[in-house]
N, C-alpha and C positions, 0 to 999 in steps of 0.2 A: 347757080353758085355751087349746087350740090354735086352737079357733074363736074364741076373744077376741081372742087375738094376730092372727088373719087377718083379723079384722073392722078391728083398731085399725090394720093395714097398710094394708088397703083404704081405710079413711077418710081416712089422712093422703095416700095415693097421689092419692085425687080432690081433695084440698084443694090439693096442689102442682098437679095436671094442669090444674085449671079455669084458674087465671091465667095457667099458661103458655101453654095453647091460646088464650085470650083474647087474648094479648100478640101470640103469633103471627098471629092473624087480623086485630088491629091493625096489625101491622108489614106484613102483606100488602096491607093496604088503602092503607097510607100510599106504599108502593112501586109499588103499580098505579096509577099516575095519569098523565094526558095530560100530554105536555110543557108546561111553562107558557111562556108568551112571554119573550124574552131580556130581559136586563137591562141598564142603560145601561154596566155595569161588562163585560158580554160583548161590546158593541159597539166600545169605543173601543179603536180598533186590534187588534181582535180578530175576531169575525165580520165585521164589516163590512169590515175590511181584506181577510180570506181572501175574501169574495165579489167584491170587485173583483179581485183576481188571478185568480180563475177566469174571469173576462170576459177578461182578457188572454189565458188559456189557451184558451177559446172562439176567439178571434181565430186562434190559430196551430194548432189542432188540427182543426176543425170543416170540413167539406169545401165547405160554401157560401162560405167566405172566403178559401181558399188551394190549392184543387185545382180540378178539371175543370168544376164548375157554375159555379165563377168566372169563369174561362176563357171557358167557352160563352156567358155574359152580357155579359162586358165586352169580350172580343175577337174571337170568331167572329162575335157578333151583330154587331159594328160594322164588320167587313170589313177589320179590321186586322191579322186571322188568318185561315187556313184549317185545316179540319180534316185531320190528317196521316194516315198510314198509305196504305190503298187505298180504293179508290172504294166498297167495299162495308163496309168496317170502319165501324161507328159510324154507320148510315144515318140513325138517328134524330138525328143531331146537326145532319146538314144538313135536314132536313125541319121540324126545330122551330126552330131559331137562324138559318137562313138565310131564312126563309120568316115566321117569327113565327107559327107555328100550332104552338102548345104542348099538350101532352097532359097531362093531370092525373095520369095513371099513370106517367110517366116518371120516373126516378129523379133526374136533375138537377135540373129545376124543383122536386121535393119537397124535395131537400136543400138548395138554395138557400132556399127557403120556410122550412122548418122550423129551419135552424140560425139564421137571424137573428131567427126569433120567440124562439128559444132564449135568445140574447143580451138580446132585449126583456125577456123575463120575468126574467132571471137581476138585469138592472139594475132593473127593478121591485121585486124583493124587497130589494135594497139600499136602494131610496129608501124604501119603505114602512117598513122595520125603523127608518130612521134618524128618520122622522116618528114612529114610534110613540115611541119612546125619547127625543124632542125633542134631538138629539144638537147640541151647541153648540160642542166642542172642534176646533181647527183641523185636525187630522188627519183626523177623521172629516167634517169638512164637504169636505175634499180629496177624500175618497172620494165623498161626493154628487155633486160634480161631475163626477168619472171615470164615475159611472154615468149622468149625465145626458147626457155626450158618448157612451157607447157607445149608449145609447137613441135619440139622434138619429142616429147614424151609421146604424144597423141599419134605420130607417125612412127614411132618405134613400135607401138602396140600394134597399129594396121599392119606394118610390115612383117611384125612375128605372126600375125593372123592370118592375112591373106596374101603376102609375097608383093607382088608389082601393085601399086595402087597409083591414084592419080595425085600429082604435087600441085595443090593450090598454093601460091607462095603470097598471093594480095588479097585483099578484102573482095568479097562478091557483091559487087554493085547491081549486075543484071544476072538473071537466071542462067542465061548462057553462058556466063563466066565461069561457071561450076562444071561446066560439060568438058572434060579432057579425056584423053587417052592415059590409059595406065602408063607410069614410068618405071622403068626397069628398076628391080631392088636396089642394084648397086647407086644409082641416082638418089634413090629415097634415103640410102644410109648417108651419102655424101652431103646430103641438105640436112639431115640430123646432125651430122658431125659439125656443120658450120654453124649450126643454131648453138651447139651446147659449148663450141668454141666461145661466142660471145656471151652466152649466159654465165660461164664460168670466169670470166672477166668482169663482168658488170655487176654480178651478183656479190651480197658481202659475204665477207667469212661467217659471221655469225647473225642471227635472226636478231639481235638485239638491236642491229644499226636499224631496223623500222621503227623502233621505239618501243614502250612498254605495250602490251596487250598483243603483239602480234606473234607469239611463241609457234615454232613450225613453220614460218614463212620462209621460203626458198633461200638457199645460200650458195656459195660457189662449191662446197663440198658435195651439196646434193648433186648439181649440175655435173662435178666430175664423177660421182658415183653412178649417176646414168649411164655417162659416156662409158665408162668402164664396162658397163653390163651390155651395153650396145656392141662394144668391140668382142667381149666374151661370145656373143652370139655369132661373131664373124671369124673366130678364132684368133684373132689379134693378140695373142697372149703377150706380146711386149707393151702393147699399148695399153692392157688392163692394168699391169703391173705398175707401170709408171703411173696412172692415174690414181690407183689405189694408194700408192706412196706419197702422192702430194697430199691427198686426203689425211693419211695418218700424220704426216710431217706437219699437216696446219696446226696440230695440237689441240683442236677442236672438240674430237671424239676420242672416246675410250670405251672399252670393254667393261660390263657391268661387273661387279666381283662375284655377284649370286644372283644370275637371271632367275631362278625358282623364287626367291625370296622377293625379287621386284616384282615377278608376275602375281603372288600371292596379294602383294600390298596392293596391286593395281586393280 
């Protein structure tokens, strides 16, 4: 009798355990999956907006945009600033930026290069996601305009600094995707033009379009001003005048009545 009860218990235990085990296996299989692509709902002022705000953060926190590497390339190299402290401190700065003899292992050129390509890849990711999801709502299109501006800005800085540079036009998925030959500077400027054309169309005239608390966010005037600067470097005087006149005619900007007073108040 005891053996019969024991067999019955084992039998029912097996009947319960088998579907439970299959259910756990199925649950594990369902949960253990690679992330799927983002959806349109994710992007509408969601992940796309977050990506763009991350680009503003790159501009504020990465050394290639606001610390010594930027000063080295834009001030010391141009002779409107001299290396401070004593003669022996930072001797590599004089060797590189006064004579234009850069070394590939020095931290300043490495930081400047890497940080600008970090911004480019961040912009590529945002633009590629917007294309994948075929975004058409106005806030997301503004985001695309911001990404195109940042991408153009980064390539312009690299072109001014290095001349021919590799063109990465899409997000980096595998490390080998980033290994490219340098593109002629004419191709780099053509890509800058295409991005700023898109940015000047998609960005709003005033930062107020973003809502309160976003003073200083990118506008169409910012895109056209940067575009004019890139044409200035190419001696395209007609293009410079046309774009600058567009910015003036927008009515969004004016000269300060007294710059000195403004500077003291600030």
